[in-house]
C-alpha positions, 0 to 999 in steps of 0.5 A: 673792477674787471669782473664788474665791467663784464656785466651788462649795464643795469641802466644806461644813457645813450646819446642823451642831450638836454637844453634849457632854451639856448643853453645845452646842458648835456650833449650826446652823453653816454653812461653805463651803471652796473650792479656792484659798482660805484660810478662817480660823476664829476665836473666843474660848475656848469658841467651838466652834473645836476642835469644828469641827475635830473634825467636819471631821476625822471625829473627832466626828460631828455631832448634826444637820446635813449634811457635803457633799463635792462636792455630795453629803451624806456621813455623816462618821463617822471620820478614815479616811473624812475622809481618803478624802474628801479632808479632811486635818487637822494637829492642834495636837500634830502627831502626829509621832514625835520619835525617827523621821526625816523620811522615816519620819514622812512615810511612817509607815503608808503606806510605799513597798515594793519586794516585801517590803522598804521602798524607802528610795530611793523614799521619800527621793526622794518626800520631797525632791520633796514638800518642794521643792514646798512650798519647805521647806528641811531639812538632811536628810530623814534628820534626826530630827524632834527636831532640827527647829525648830517651823516645820520640824516644822509643814512636815513635818506638812503635807507628810505630810497632803498625801501623800494628795492631799486637797482640803482641808487643816485646820490647827489653831492652826498657829503656836501657840508659834512665834517670829516667824521660824518663824511667818512660815515657816508662813504662807508655807507656808499660802499656797503650799498654797493657791496649789497649788489646795487649800482651806485651813481655818486655825483660829487665835486670832492675829488678826495671822496671820489677817489675813496669810494669810486670804481669808475670816474666819469668826467663831464665838461661843458655838457659833454663826456670828457673822460672815463677812468678806472678809479684804481688806475687813474691819477688825481692829475689825469682826472683834474686834467679832464675836468679842466679841459687839459685832457683829450676828448673821450677815446683818447683820454681814457685810462 
C-alpha cells in the first residue's frame, strides 16, 4: 500500500460536484485512482455512489470541478471519450446480450475482420487468451451468455472492458445478487486485474467484500467525502461510523 501511495494518480477527481435540479448528489468530491490499487467507494443509499460512477464513466458531466487524467485536466463529456482516455466501466446491469455467445459479446462493435468477413478464429483465440489471463474458466467461448452463472457473466463483462486496454476499471456493485461461491470468484478476479497493473474502483454496499479486496476505502455521505481509509489499518467500526455520520469529516477521520 505504501509503495502504491507514492505513485501519481492515473485518474483523479478534484472538487467535483453534480446536482439533479435542487438535489446536490456530489459536493466537492476528490478521488485519486492509482495503478496496482483497488479503491472501494462505499456509502449508504443516496450517498452519491451512482453519480460518482456516472462522472467517472462519462455518462454525467460534473457541474463544477476537474477530471484529471495523467496530470492533464480533461472535459469528460461522453462514455466514448472516457474509454479513449482509459476509463472502462462495468455497470451493475453488465449490458450483455443474453442470446449471443461469449465471443460475440466480447467483440460486439469491435469485431476482428479479415477483409470484409469476420475473423471468427482470431476472435476465439483472443477470447481464450484474455479469459486465460484473468484465470476465468468457461465451458466454451461459444456458450451463450444466458447459460453462464452470475460470476461468469461478470467475468465476461470485465474481459470485454479490458479489451480496450484501459488504465482504470470501474466496477459498479460487481457482487450484487451473487451467491457466496460466485462472489468469491469475482473478488479473486478483481485482485487479478489489480495485480496486472490496473487501477480498480469498486463501488459496493457490501462491507465484507470491500474489506476482502480493497487497498483503500473512500466513504461518501450525503454527496460529500466523509472519510478515506487504508483498508489494512481501518476497522469495520471506523468505516461504518463514517458511513453513518458518527465519524468526523475528512482530515480528522482518516486513519
